[in-house]
KEDREN-332089 format. One record per residue: residue number from 1; residue in one letter; chain; x, y, z of N, C-alpha, C in turn. Coordinates in steps of 0.05 Angstrom, whole numbers. Each point is the difference from the previous one (the first is absolute). Example, Ala and Ser with C-alpha at 12.3 -4.5 7.8 and 13.67 -1.06 7.14 Angstrom:
BEGIN
> 1;A;A;264;-114;156;-18;24;0;18;24;0
> 2;S;A;-7;21;-14;16;24;1;-15;22;14
***
This chain:
BEGIN
> 1;M;A;145;-438;71;-16;23;6;-25;2;-17
> 2;F;A;2;-7;-25;-23;3;-18;-13;-27;-8
> 3;E;A;17;-20;-6;-11;-26;-8;-16;-13;21
> 4;S;A;5;7;26;-16;-11;22;-29;10;-1
> 5;F;A;-5;23;-12;-26;13;1;-13;2;-27
> 6;F;A;16;4;-21;-11;4;-27;6;-24;-18
> 7;P;A;-18;-8;-18;5;-22;-18;20;8;-22
> 8;R;A;22;-14;-2;20;5;-21;5;30;-3
> 9;P;A;13;13;20;1;29;2;9;15;-25
> 10;K;A;21;-9;-13;10;14;-24;-22;1;-22
> 11;V;A;-11;-23;-5;-21;-1;-21;-25;15;10
> 12;F;A;-6;-3;25;-24;13;11;1;30;-2
> 13;F;A;22;12;8;2;29;0;2;11;-29
> 14;L;A;13;-15;-17;0;8;-29;-28;-1;-11
> 15;S;A;-15;-20;8;-28;-2;-10;-17;23;11
> 16;V;A;6;8;25;-15;22;12;4;26;-16
> 17;L;A;26;5;-7;6;24;-16;-12;-2;-28
> 18;A;A;1;-23;-12;-11;-3;-27;-30;3;0
> 19;W;A;-13;-13;19;-29;1;2;-9;28;7
> 20;A;A;14;14;18;-7;27;7;2;19;-24
> 21;A;A;22;-4;-16;3;17;-24;-23;-4;-20
> 22;I;A;-8;-25;-3;-22;-7;-19;-26;13;9
> 23;V;A;-8;-6;26;-26;9;9;-1;30;3
> 24;V;A;22;12;9;0;30;2;-1;13;-27
> 25;G;A;16;-11;-19;-1;11;-27;-28;-3;-13
> 26;F;A;-13;-23;5;-26;-4;-11;-20;19;13
> 27;W;A;2;4;26;-18;18;14;1;28;-11
> 28;Y;A;24;10;-4;2;28;-9;-4;3;-30
> 29;S;A;3;-21;-15;-4;2;-29;-29;-7;-9
> 30;A;A;-11;-21;13;-27;-9;-9;-19;-5;23
> 31;G;A;8;6;25;-17;-5;22;-27;15;-1
> 32;T;A;1;25;-7;-24;16;-2;-19;-11;-21
> 33;E;A;11;-6;-24;-16;-11;-21;-14;-26;8
> 34;L;A;15;-18;13;-12;-25;9;-22;5;20
> 35;G;A;5;19;19;-20;6;20;-25;11;-12
> 36;L;A;3;17;-20;-24;11;-14;-15;-22;-15
> 37;A;A;15;-19;-12;-13;-22;-14;-15;-18;19
> 38;L;A;9;-1;25;-14;-16;20;-23;14;14
> 39;G;A;-4;25;-8;-23;15;10;6;19;23
> 40;F;A;25;5;7;6;19;21;-1;29;-11
> 41;D;A;-11;18;16;-2;28;-7;26;14;6
> 42;L;A;19;-3;-18;27;12;5;3;26;-15
> 43;D;A;7;21;14;4;26;-13;26;13;11
> 44;P;A;22;-1;-15;25;11;9;-2;30;7
> 45;E;A;-19;14;-13;-2;29;4;-18;7;24
> 46;R;A;-12;-19;12;-18;5;23;16;12;23
> 47;E;A;-12;21;12;13;13;23;1;-20;24
> 48;P;A;22;-2;13;2;-19;22;-18;7;23
> 49;I;A;-12;-20;13;-17;4;23;17;6;24
> 50;V;A;-8;20;15;14;8;25;-15;-13;23
> 51;G;A;12;-21;11;-12;-14;22;2;-30;-3
> 52;P;A;-11;-16;18;2;-29;-1;-12;-12;-25
> 53;G;A;-18;14;-13;-12;-10;-25;21;-3;-22
> 54;F;A;23;12;3;22;-3;-19;8;-29;-5
> 55;F;A;-4;-17;21;10;-28;-1;-21;-19;-12
> 56;I;A;-24;10;-6;-20;-19;-11;-11;11;-26
> 57;T;A;16;15;-15;-7;8;-26;2;-24;-20
> 58;P;A;-12;2;-23;2;-22;-20;29;-6;-7
> 59;E;A;18;20;0;28;-4;-6;13;-18;21
> 60;F;A;-6;5;25;11;-16;21;-11;-29;1
> 61;I;A;-26;-2;-4;-13;-27;0;12;-17;-23
> 62;W;A;4;12;-23;12;-14;-22;29;-9;6
> 63;F;A;14;18;14;28;-7;8;0;-23;20
> 64;Y;A;-19;0;19;-1;-22;20;-4;-27;-14
> 65;I;A;-18;0;-19;-6;-25;-15;25;-9;-16
> 66;Y;A;12;19;-14;23;-6;-16;23;-11;17
> 67;Y;A;5;13;23;22;-9;18;-6;-28;10
> 68;F;A;-24;-6;8;-7;-26;10;5;-22;-22
> 69;I;A;-7;6;-24;3;-19;-22;29;-6;-5
> 70;I;A;17;21;-3;28;-4;-7;15;-14;24
> 71;C;A;-8;6;24;12;-14;23;-8;-29;2
> 72;A;A;-25;-6;-6;-9;-28;0;14;-16;-21
> 73;L;A;4;11;-23;13;-14;-22;30;-6;8
> 74;F;A;13;20;11;28;-3;8;3;-21;21
> 75;A;A;-17;1;21;2;-19;22;-7;-28;-10
> 76;A;A;-20;-3;-17;-8;-26;-10;23;-13;-15
> 77;F;A;15;16;-16;22;-10;-15;22;-11;18
> 78;W;A;7;15;21;22;-9;17;-9;-22;19
> 79;F;A;-25;-1;8;-9;-22;16;2;-27;-15
> 80;R;A;-4;2;-26;2;-25;-17;28;-5;-9
> 81;Y;A;14;21;-8;27;-3;-11;21;-9;20
> 82;S;A;-1;12;24;20;-6;20;-12;3;28
> 83;P;A;-15;-20;9;-13;1;27;21;4;22
> 84;H;A;-7;16;20;19;6;21;-15;1;26
> 85;K;A;14;-7;22;-12;-1;26;-12;27;8
> 86;W;A;14;21;-7;-8;27;9;-13;16;-22
> 87;Q;A;-11;-13;-21;-10;15;-23;-23;18;6
> 88;R;A;-17;-7;19;-23;17;6;9;27;12
> 89;W;A;22;-1;16;10;24;11;18;15;-19
> 90;S;A;18;-14;-13;19;13;-18;-12;11;-25
> 91;I;A;-23;-12;-9;-12;9;-25;-26;16;6
> 92;V;A;-19;-14;12;-27;13;4;2;23;19
> 93;V;A;12;-3;23;2;22;19;17;23;-11
> 94;S;A;20;-7;-16;15;22;-14;-18;16;-17
> 95;Q;A;-18;-12;-14;-19;14;-17;-19;18;16
> 96;I;A;-8;-11;23;-17;16;18;15;25;10
> 97;I;A;25;-4;8;16;23;9;4;20;-21
> 98;L;A;5;-9;-25;2;19;-22;-25;16;-4
> 99;F;A;-23;-13;2;-26;14;-4;-5;20;23
> 100;S;A;5;-8;25;-6;18;22;19;24;-1
> 101;T;A;25;-5;-8;19;22;-3;-9;20;-21
> 102;Y;A;-8;-11;-23;-10;17;-22;-25;16;10
> 103;F;A;-17;-13;15;-24;13;9;7;23;19
> 104;S;A;20;-5;17;8;22;19;12;23;-15
> 105;V;A;14;-5;-22;10;21;-17;-22;16;-13
> 106;Q;A;-21;-15;-8;-23;14;-12;-14;18;20
> 107;V;A;1;-8;26;-10;18;21;15;26;0
> 108;S;A;26;-1;-4;16;24;-3;-8;17;-24
> 109;V;A;-7;-14;-22;-10;14;-23;-27;14;6
> 110;A;A;-17;-14;15;-26;12;7;4;25;18
> 111;I;A;19;-2;18;6;24;17;11;22;-17
> 112;N;A;16;-6;-20;11;20;-18;-23;14;-16
> 113;H;A;-19;-15;-8;-23;12;-13;-15;18;19
> 114;W;A;-1;-7;25;-14;16;20;15;27;5
> 115;R;A;26;0;-3;16;24;6;-8;23;-18
> 116;R;A;-8;-5;-24;-6;23;-18;-25;15;9
> 117;P;A;-23;-12;4;-23;16;9;5;12;28
> 118;F;A;14;-15;17;4;11;27;20;23;-1
> 119;G;A;21;-2;-16;19;22;-2;-13;25;-13
> 120;D;A;-16;-4;-21;-14;23;-12;-20;12;19
> 121;M;A;-14;-16;16;-19;10;20;15;16;21
> 122;L;A;23;-11;8;16;14;21;10;27;-11
> 123;Q;A;9;0;-25;9;25;-12;-22;21;-1
> 124;N;A;-24;-9;-8;-23;19;-1;-9;9;27
> 125;A;A;2;-19;20;-10;7;27;18;21;13
> 126;L;A;25;2;-9;19;19;12;-4;28;-12
> 127;Q;A;-16;3;-20;-6;26;-12;-19;15;19
> 128;P;A;2;27;1;-17;16;18;-30;-5;-6
> 129;D;A;-8;1;-25;-28;-5;-7;-2;-27;-14
> 130;N;A;-13;-19;14;-3;-26;-12;-27;-12;8
> 131;D;A;-9;-19;-15;-25;-13;6;3;-29;10
> 132;I;A;24;-5;12;6;-27;11;-10;-1;28
> 133;S;A;-17;-21;6;-10;-3;27;16;-21;15
> 134;A;A;-3;0;26;13;-20;17;-10;-28;-8
> 135;G;A;-25;-2;-7;-11;-26;-8;14;-11;-25
> 136;D;A;7;17;-19;15;-9;-23;27;-11;7
> 137;M;A;14;14;19;26;-10;8;-2;-26;15
> 138;F;A;-20;-2;18;-3;-25;16;-8;-23;-19
> 139;S;A;-15;6;-21;-8;-21;-18;24;-13;-14
> 140;L;A;19;17;-10;24;-11;-13;18;-14;20
> 141;I;A;1;11;25;16;-13;20;-11;-28;7
> 142;A;A;-27;-2;0;-13;-26;5;7;-20;-22
> 143;I;A;1;10;-25;7;-18;-22;28;-10;3
> 144;F;A;19;18;9;27;-9;5;1;-22;21
> 145;A;A;-16;4;21;-1;-20;22;-9;-27;-11
> 146;Q;A;-19;0;-18;-10;-25;-11;22;-14;-16
> 147;I;A;14;16;-17;22;-12;-16;22;-10;19
> 148;A;A;6;16;21;21;-8;18;-8;-26;15
> 149;L;A;-25;-3;6;-10;-25;13;5;-24;-18
> 150;V;A;-5;3;-26;5;-21;-19;30;-7;0
> 151;W;A;17;20;0;29;-4;1;8;-15;25
> 152;M;A;-11;8;23;8;-13;25;-8;-30;0
> 153;V;A;-24;-6;-9;-9;-28;-1;19;-16;-18
> 154;I;A;5;10;-24;18;-14;-19;28;-3;12
> 155;Y;A;10;21;12;27;-1;12;2;-22;21
> 156;V;A;-19;0;19;1;-20;22;-2;-28;-11
> 157;I;A;-18;-5;-19;-3;-26;-12;25;-9;-15
> 158;T;A;12;19;-15;24;-7;-15;23;-7;18
> 159;R;A;4;16;21;22;-5;18;-3;-27;15
> 160;F;A;-25;-7;6;-6;-25;14;7;-23;-19
> 161;I;A;-9;1;-25;5;-21;-19;30;-2;-6
> 162;V;A;14;22;-3;28;0;-6;16;-12;23
> 163;S;A;-7;6;24;14;-11;24;-2;-31;0
> 164;H;A;-24;-10;-5;-3;-29;-1;15;-12;-24
> 165;Y;A;-1;14;-23;14;-9;-24;30;-3;5
> 166;I;A;12;21;12;29;-1;5;7;-21;20
> 167;F;A;-17;-4;20;7;-21;19;-2;-28;-13
> 168;R;A;-19;-4;-18;-1;-25;-15;26;-4;-16
> 169;W;A;9;22;-12;25;-2;-15;24;-8;18
> 170;R;A;1;13;24;20;-7;19;-2;-30;8
> 171;T;A;-25;-9;4;-5;-28;7;11;-18;-21
> 172;A;A;-5;7;-25;9;-16;-23;31;-2;0
> 173;M;A;13;23;4;29;0;1;10;-17;24
> 174;N;A;-12;4;23;8;-15;24;-2;-30;-5
> 175;D;A;-23;-9;-11;-4;-28;-5;21;-11;-20
> 176;F;A;6;16;-20;19;-8;-21;28;-4;12
> 177;Y;A;8;20;16;27;-2;12;2;-22;21
> 178;M;A;-21;-3;16;0;-20;22;1;-29;-12
> 179;M;A;-11;-4;-24;2;-26;-12;29;-7;-6
> 180;Q;A;18;21;-2;28;-5;-5;17;3;25
> 181;W;A;-13;0;23;15;7;25;24;-18;5
> 182;K;A;-2;-25;-4;23;-18;5;24;6;-18
> 183;R;A;-6;11;-23;22;7;-19;12;28;6
> 184;V;A;-16;17;12;9;28;3;6;9;28
> 185;R;A;-5;-17;20;3;9;27;30;6;7
> 186;H;A;19;-11;-15;28;5;5;9;26;-13
> 187;I;A;-16;12;-17;7;25;-13;-2;23;20
> 188;E;A;21;17;1;0;22;19;-25;17;-3
> 189;G;A;-13;5;23;-24;17;0;-24;-13;-11
> 190;A;A;-1;-27;-3;-24;-12;-12;-25;7;16
> 191;S;A;1;-2;26;-24;6;16;-8;29;-4
> 192;Q;A;20;19;-1;-7;28;-4;-12;5;-27
> 193;R;A;10;-13;-20;-10;4;-27;-29;-10;-2
> 194;I;A;-5;-23;12;-28;-11;-2;-19;17;16
> 195;Q;A;8;8;24;-18;15;17;0;30;-5
> 196;E;A;23;12;2;1;30;-1;-1;10;-29
> 197;D;A;15;-12;-18;0;10;-27;-26;-3;-14
> 198;T;A;-14;-23;4;-26;-4;-12;-20;19;12
> 199;M;A;3;6;27;-18;19;13;4;28;-12
> 200;R;A;26;8;-3;6;27;-11;-8;2;-29
> 201;F;A;4;-22;-15;-8;0;-28;-30;4;-3
> 202;A;A;-15;-15;17;-29;2;-1;-9;28;9
> 203;G;A;12;11;20;-8;26;10;5;22;-20
> 204;I;A;23;-1;-13;7;21;-20;-19;-3;-25
> 205;M;A;-4;-25;-8;-17;-4;-23;-29;9;5
> 206;E;A;-8;-1;25;-27;9;7;-4;29;-6
> 207;G;A;20;16;7;-1;29;-5;8;7;-28
> 208;L;A;23;-11;-9;11;7;-26;-16;-10;-23
> 209;G;A;-10;-25;3;-17;-11;-22;-25;16;-5
> 210;V;A;-14;7;22;-24;15;-3;6;28;-11
> 211;S;A;23;11;8;7;27;-10;5;0;-30
> 212;I;A;14;-21;-10;5;0;-29;-25;-5;-16
> 213;I;A;-18;-17;10;-26;-4;-13;-16;26;0
> 214;D;A;0;13;22;-14;26;2;11;20;-19
> 215;A;A;27;1;-3;13;19;-18;-8;-6;-29
> 216;V;A;-1;-25;-8;-7;-7;-28;-30;7;-5
> 217;M;A;-17;-8;19;-29;6;-2;-5;30;-1
> 218;T;A;16;15;15;-4;29;0;7;12;-27
> 219;L;A;20;-11;-13;7;9;-27;-23;-4;-19
> 220;F;A;-12;-24;1;-22;-6;-18;-24;18;5
> 221;A;A;-4;8;26;-23;16;7;5;30;-6
> 222;F;A;24;10;5;4;29;-1;13;10;-25
> 223;L;A;13;-17;-16;11;9;-25;-21;12;-19
> 224;P;A;-23;-13;-3;-21;12;-17;-8;27;10
> 225;L;A;-1;4;27;-7;26;11;21;21;-7
> 226;L;A;25;-8;1;21;19;-7;-3;9;-30
> 227;F;A;-7;-19;-17;-5;7;-28;-22;21;-2
> 228;Q;A;-22;-5;15;-22;19;0;7;27;11
> 229;M;A;15;-1;23;7;25;13;20;17;-17
> 230;S;A;14;-13;-18;20;14;-17;-13;22;-17
> 231;Q;A;-26;-2;-5;-13;20;-16;-1;27;14
> 232;Y;A;3;1;26;0;25;14;27;13;2
> 233;V;A;21;-14;-8;28;10;1;10;5;-28
> 234;E;A;2;25;-8;8;6;-27;30;3;-3
> 235;T;A;14;9;20;29;4;-2;14;-6;26
> 236;L;A;25;-7;-2;17;-7;24;23;19;1
> 237;P;A;11;4;24;24;17;2;23;-12;-17
> 238;I;A;16;17;-12;24;-7;-15;-7;-14;-27
> 239;V;A;-14;-23;2;-4;-16;-25;-23;10;-16
> 240;G;A;-19;15;11;-22;11;-15;-22;-21;-3
> 241;A;A;-13;0;-24;-22;-18;-6;10;-26;-10
> 242;I;A;-9;-22;12;6;-27;-9;-25;-17;1
> 243;P;A;-1;-22;-15;-24;-17;1;-3;-13;28
> 244;Y;A;-24;-2;9;-7;-12;26;21;8;21
> 245;P;A;2;25;7;22;10;17;1;-14;27
> 246;L;A;-23;-3;13;0;-12;27;10;-28;0
> 247;F;A;-9;-16;-19;8;-28;-2;30;-1;-7
> 248;T;A;9;15;-19;28;0;-9;19;7;22
> 249;V;A;-7;22;14;18;9;22;0;-19;23
> 250;A;A;-23;-13;6;-1;-19;21;18;-24;-5
> 251;I;A;0;-9;-25;17;-22;-8;30;8;3
> 252;F;A;7;23;-11;27;10;1;10;2;29
> 253;W;A;-15;14;17;8;5;27;3;-26;16
> 254;S;A;-18;-19;-4;1;-25;14;23;-17;-8
> 255;L;A;5;-2;-26;23;-15;-10;26;12;9
> 256;F;A;1;27;1;24;13;9;6;-7;29
> 257;G;A;-21;1;17;4;-7;29;7;-29;4
> 258;T;A;-13;-18;-15;6;-28;2;28;-6;-8
> 259;S;A;9;11;-22;28;-5;-10;20;12;20
> 260;L;A;-6;24;10;19;12;19;4;-17;25
> 261;L;A;-22;-9;11;2;-16;25;11;-28;-5
> 262;A;A;-6;-11;-23;11;-27;-7;31;1;-2
> 263;I;A;10;22;-13;29;3;-3;13;6;27
> 264;A;A;-13;17;16;11;8;26;1;-23;19
> 265;G;A;-20;-19;-2;-1;-21;19;8;-27;-11
> 266;I;A;15;-1;-21;7;-25;-13;16;-19;17
> 267;K;A;16;12;18;18;-17;17;-15;-11;25
> 268;L;A;-22;11;7;-13;-6;26;-9;-29;3
> 269;P;A;-13;-12;-20;-8;-28;4;23;-19;7
> 270;G;A;23;3;-14;22;-18;6;12;6;28
> 271;L;A;0;25;8;10;7;27;-18;-11;22
> 272;E;A;-26;2;-5;-19;-11;20;3;-30;2
> 273;F;A;4;-13;-23;4;-29;1;26;-7;15
> 274;R;A;21;14;-6;25;-5;14;-3;6;30
> 275;N;A;-17;20;6;-4;6;28;-13;-23;15
> 276;Q;A;-19;-13;-13;-12;-24;12;21;-22;4
> 277;R;A;19;-2;-19;20;-21;1;19;5;24
> 278;V;A;10;24;4;18;5;22;-14;-2;26
> 279;E;A;-25;8;1;-16;-4;25;-3;-29;6
> 280;A;A;-5;-17;-21;-3;-28;4;26;-13;10
> 281;A;A;22;9;-11;26;-11;8;6;6;29
> 282;Y;A;-6;25;8;5;8;28;-19;-15;19
> 283;R;A;-25;-2;-7;-19;-14;16;7;-30;3
> 284;K;A;9;-12;-22;7;-28;0;23;-6;20
> 285;E;A;21;18;-1;22;-5;18;-8;3;30
> 286;L;A;-18;19;5;-10;3;28;-16;-24;9
> 287;V;A;-16;-11;-18;-16;-23;6;18;-24;6
> 288;Y;A;21;-4;-16;19;-22;5;14;4;27
> 289;G;A;5;26;7;14;6;25;-17;-7;24
> 290;E;A;-25;-3;-3;-17;-7;23;6;-29;9
> 291;D;A;8;-17;-18;5;-28;7;29;-9;-1
> 292;D;A;17;17;-11;28;-7;-4;18;23;10
> 293;D;A;16;-6;20;17;21;12;21;10;-20
> 294;N;A;6;-16;-20;21;7;-20;-11;19;-22
> 295;R;A;-26;3;0;-12;18;-21;-7;27;12
> 296;A;A;-5;19;-17;-7;27;9;22;13;17
> 297;Q;A;25;-6;-7;22;13;14;3;29;-9
> 298;P;A;11;17;17;2;28;-7;12;7;-27
> 299;P;A;22;-12;-8;11;7;-27;-20;-6;-22
> 300;T;A;-13;-23;1;-19;-8;-21;-24;18;0
> 301;V;A;-11;5;24;-23;17;2;6;29;-9
> 302;T;A;24;9;7;8;27;-8;2;3;-30
> 303;E;A;11;-21;-13;2;0;-29;-27;0;-13
> 304;L;A;-18;-18;10;-27;-2;-11;-15;26;3
> 305;F;A;2;12;24;-14;25;5;12;23;-17
> 306;G;A;26;-2;-4;13;20;-18;-11;-2;-28
> 307;N;A;-4;-24;-10;-13;-3;-27;-28;12;0
> 308;L;A;-14;-5;22;-28;11;2;1;30;0
> 309;R;A;19;11;15;2;29;2;7;13;-27
> 310;R;A;19;-12;-15;7;11;-26;-23;0;-19
> 311;N;A;-15;-22;0;-23;-2;-18;-21;21;7
> 312;Y;A;-6;3;26;-20;20;8;9;28;-8
> 313;F;A;25;7;3;9;26;-7;-2;5;-30
> 314;R;A;6;-20;-16;-3;2;-29;-29;4;-6
> 315;L;A;-18;-14;13;-28;2;-4;-10;28;7
> 316;Y;A;9;11;22;-8;27;9;8;20;-21
> 317;F;A;25;-3;-11;10;19;-20;-17;0;-25
> 318;H;A;-6;-24;-10;-16;-2;-25;-29;9;5
> 319;Y;A;-11;-5;23;-27;10;6;0;30;3
> 320;M;A;22;12;8;1;29;3;-5;14;-26
> 321;Y;A;16;-7;-21;-4;14;-25;-26;-9;-14
> 322;F;A;-8;-25;5;-26;-8;-11;-22;16;12
> 323;N;A;0;5;26;-21;16;13;1;29;-9
> 324;V;A;24;10;-7;2;27;-10;-15;3;-26
> 325;F;A;5;-18;-19;-15;0;-25;-30;-4;3
> 326;R;A;-6;-20;18;-29;-6;4;-14;24;13
> 327;G;A;13;12;20;-13;23;13;-4;24;-18
> 328;V;A;20;6;-16;-2;23;-19;-23;-6;-20
> 329;Y;A;-1;-24;-10;-20;-6;-20;-28;1;12
> 330;I;A;-4;-11;24;-26;0;13;-10;28;6
> 331;Q;A;18;17;9;-8;28;6;-6;15;-26
> 332;A;A;15;-5;-21;-6;13;-25;-26;-10;-11
> 333;D;A;-7;-25;5;-25;-12;-10;-24;14;13
> 334;N;A;3;10;24;-22;13;14;-10;25;-14
> 335;I;A;18;14;-15;-9;24;-13;1;-2;-31
> 336;F;A;8;-23;-10;4;-3;-29;-26;5;-15
> 337;A;A;-22;-11;9;-25;3;-14;-8;29;-1
> 338;Y;A;3;15;22;-6;29;0;18;14;-19
> 339;L;A;26;-8;-1;19;13;-18;-9;-1;-29
> 340;I;A;-8;-24;-9;-8;-2;-28;-27;13;-6
> 341;L;A;-16;5;21;-26;12;-4;0;30;3
> 342;V;A;23;13;5;1;28;5;-13;16;-23
> 343;P;A;7;-5;-26;-13;16;-21;-30;-4;-1
> 344;T;A;-10;-24;6;-28;-6;0;-14;15;23
> 345;I;A;12;-1;23;-12;13;24;-1;30;-3
> 346;V;A;22;12;-8;0;30;-2;-17;9;-24
> 347;G;A;-4;-18;-19;-17;7;-23;-30;-1;7
> 348;G;A;-6;-11;23;-28;-1;9;-18;-17;-18
> 349;T;A;11;-21;-12;-16;-16;-19;-13;-24;14
> 350;I;A;5;-5;25;-12;-22;14;-12;9;27
> 351;T;A;-19;-15;10;-12;6;26;16;-15;21
> 352;Y;A;-6;7;25;13;-14;23;-6;-30;0
> 353;G;A;-25;-7;-7;-8;-28;0;16;-16;-21
> 354;I;A;4;12;-24;15;-13;-21;29;-2;9
> 355;L;A;11;20;13;27;-1;10;4;-23;19
> 356;Q;A;-19;-4;18;2;-22;19;-1;-27;-14
> 357;Q;A;-17;-2;-21;-1;-25;-15;27;-6;-14
> 358;I;A;12;21;-12;26;-3;-14;21;-8;20
> 359;L;A;2;14;23;21;-6;19;-3;-29;11
> 360;T;A;-25;-9;5;-4;-27;10;8;-21;-20
> 361;A;A;-10;4;-25;6;-20;-21;30;0;-6
> 362;F;A;12;23;-2;29;1;-5;16;-13;22
> 363;G;A;-8;5;25;13;-12;23;-3;-30;0
> 364;Q;A;-24;-10;-6;-4;-29;-1;17;-14;-21
> 365;V;A;1;12;-23;16;-12;-22;29;0;6
> 366;T;A;11;24;9;28;1;5;8;-18;23
> 367;S;A;-17;-1;21;7;-18;23;0;-29;-9
> 368;S;A;-17;-7;-19;0;-28;-10;26;-6;-16
> 369;F;A;7;19;-17;25;-4;-15;25;1;18
> 370;Q;A;-3;14;23;22;3;19;0;-23;21
> 371;Y;A;-12;-22;-7;-2;-22;19;28;-9;10
> 372;L;A;19;-1;-19;27;-7;7;13;20;19
> 373;V;A;-6;26;-5;11;21;17;-11;-3;29
> 374;N;A;-27;-3;2;-13;-1;26;6;-25;16
> 375;S;A;6;-22;-15;3;-26;14;28;-11;-2
> 376;W;A;20;16;-7;26;-10;-6;13;-14;24
> 377;T;A;-2;12;24;13;-12;23;-13;-27;7
> 378;T;A;-27;-2;-3;-13;-25;5;7;-21;-21
> 379;I;A;3;9;-25;8;-18;-21;28;-11;5
> 380;I;A;17;17;10;28;-9;7;-1;-22;21
> 381;E;A;-16;4;21;-2;-20;20;-11;-26;-11
> 382;L;A;-21;2;-17;-11;-24;-12;20;-15;-18
> 383;L;A;16;15;-15;21;-12;-17;20;-15;17
> 384;S;A;8;12;23;19;-14;17;-11;-26;11
> 385;I;A;-26;1;8;-12;-25;10;-3;-20;-22
> 386;F;A;-7;9;-24;-2;-18;-23;27;-14;-5
> 387;K;A;22;16;1;26;-12;-4;6;-21;20
> 388;R;A;-7;4;26;6;-20;20;-16;-25;-5
> 389;L;A;-26;3;-6;-17;-24;-5;8;-14;-25
> 390;N;A;9;16;-20;8;-12;-25;25;-17;4
> 391;A;A;19;11;16;24;-16;6;-7;-25;16
> 392;F;A;-19;3;18;-10;-23;16;-11;-22;-18
> 393;E;A;-16;8;-20;-12;-19;-18;21;-13;-18
> 394;K;A;20;15;-8;21;-12;-16;16;-21;16
> 395;A;A;4;6;26;13;-20;17;-18;-25;3
> 396;I;A;-26;4;2;-18;-23;1;2;-18;-24
> 397;K;A;1;13;-24;1;-14;-25;28;-8;-9
> 398;E;A;20;7;18;28;-6;-6;9;12;-27
> 399;Q;A;-9;25;-4;8;15;-24;22;20;8
> 400;P;A;16;10;-19;20;19;6;-12;25;13
> 401;L;A;13;9;21;-10;24;14;6;25;-15
> 402;P;A;-16;22;4;6;25;-12;28;9;7
> 403;E;A;11;18;-16;28;9;4;5;11;28
> 404;I;A;-18;16;10;4;12;26;1;-21;22
> 405;D;A;-16;-22;-3;0;-21;20;26;-16;-2
> 406;Q;A;10;-4;-24;25;-15;-3;23;16;12
> 407;E;A;-2;26;-1;21;17;12;1;-4;30
> 408;Y;A;-23;-1;12;-1;-4;29;6;-29;8
> 409;L;A;-8;-18;-17;5;-28;5;30;-6;0
> 410;E;A;14;13;-18;29;-4;-1;13;11;25
> 411;K;A;-12;20;12;11;11;24;-8;-16;25
> 412;G;A;-17;-19;-4;-8;-18;22;-18;14;20
> 413;S;A;-15;20;-9;-16;16;19;-30;-2;-5
> 414;V;A;-8;-15;-20;-29;0;-5;-12;-27;2
> 415;L;A;6;-18;-19;-14;-26;-1;20;-22;8
> 416;D;A;-8;-16;18;16;-23;7;-16;-25;-10
> 417;Q;A;11;-12;-20;-14;-23;-12;15;-26;5
***
């Protein structure tokens, strides 16, 4: 799955994490000083520009240059250290996707900056005596349209690149497995694993991979905003005054939801995997029955379908209580931000525009931390596909199969070797 597309996957991904930690740490600790030394007019206290000009400030231009340099160094190292057939896609295009995803998140930041003047203008316009003209409102709406146009262009380009990227990954997997076809064609479901499982793996990665990158980039973009917005919140219900209240509460609430759903859904990946196994056993017997009158007899088919039925009913039961916990948490999340802001709202210490900024930033951060909560069912499906392909690869390499595969192999219902 990975070595077909990435050079030396284990070392590669460890180097990605290490290099990311180094360059991100340097950016936040000394990036501004280096930019000033290079002549960029960087001012952390400067009021953010409301509009498309937000993306061409000296701070952004310096970031673009910095990102290009660190990406070029990383790619050059891997091109020389471990050349790979798909290195341009797996390394360079990955970097492009990271940048475009970060840029789209910054568009959300630009829209959040727009919310404050628009919300304040809306609040003033609703007063009986106001000096807000229709032209003022249309002017801010036009600015939003310009920012939204930037988002749309970036979104379309990103999705186009990601679609091609994922198909190249599927192509790499397909080529890798087909090179082993003579050795693996006797394995039960070999054709399905190469065609369907690689297709499903690629499809899920297209959505899930972009989502996790977006979640991480959103944290980098909106966490500083939550720190800034915390100055408007002096006290919280029950706990009172705490340092950086918005940031602290966002972390607590997100970790609570993630832990809750992880515990509630801990059995689901294994059940999904077993479900694919019993489906494969049932399908296999029916396929044999097409050519052999002695196969797919009623007693055998009844037993196999009974196994399938039992597994589905177990799956339905575990999904039932998982969905109870997930539903309660999601509904509570809809009002949680308002709940912690009650003392601030009734105290009249913030404007409507600031409230909109806080709600948006808080929602972006919590949704990023809640990635596991929002994507758990998709992650479960991906894990089950991963398990199937991993077992397939172990059979190719003649390595011991995972425990769950050995269980089915002993029953004679999964792999015929």
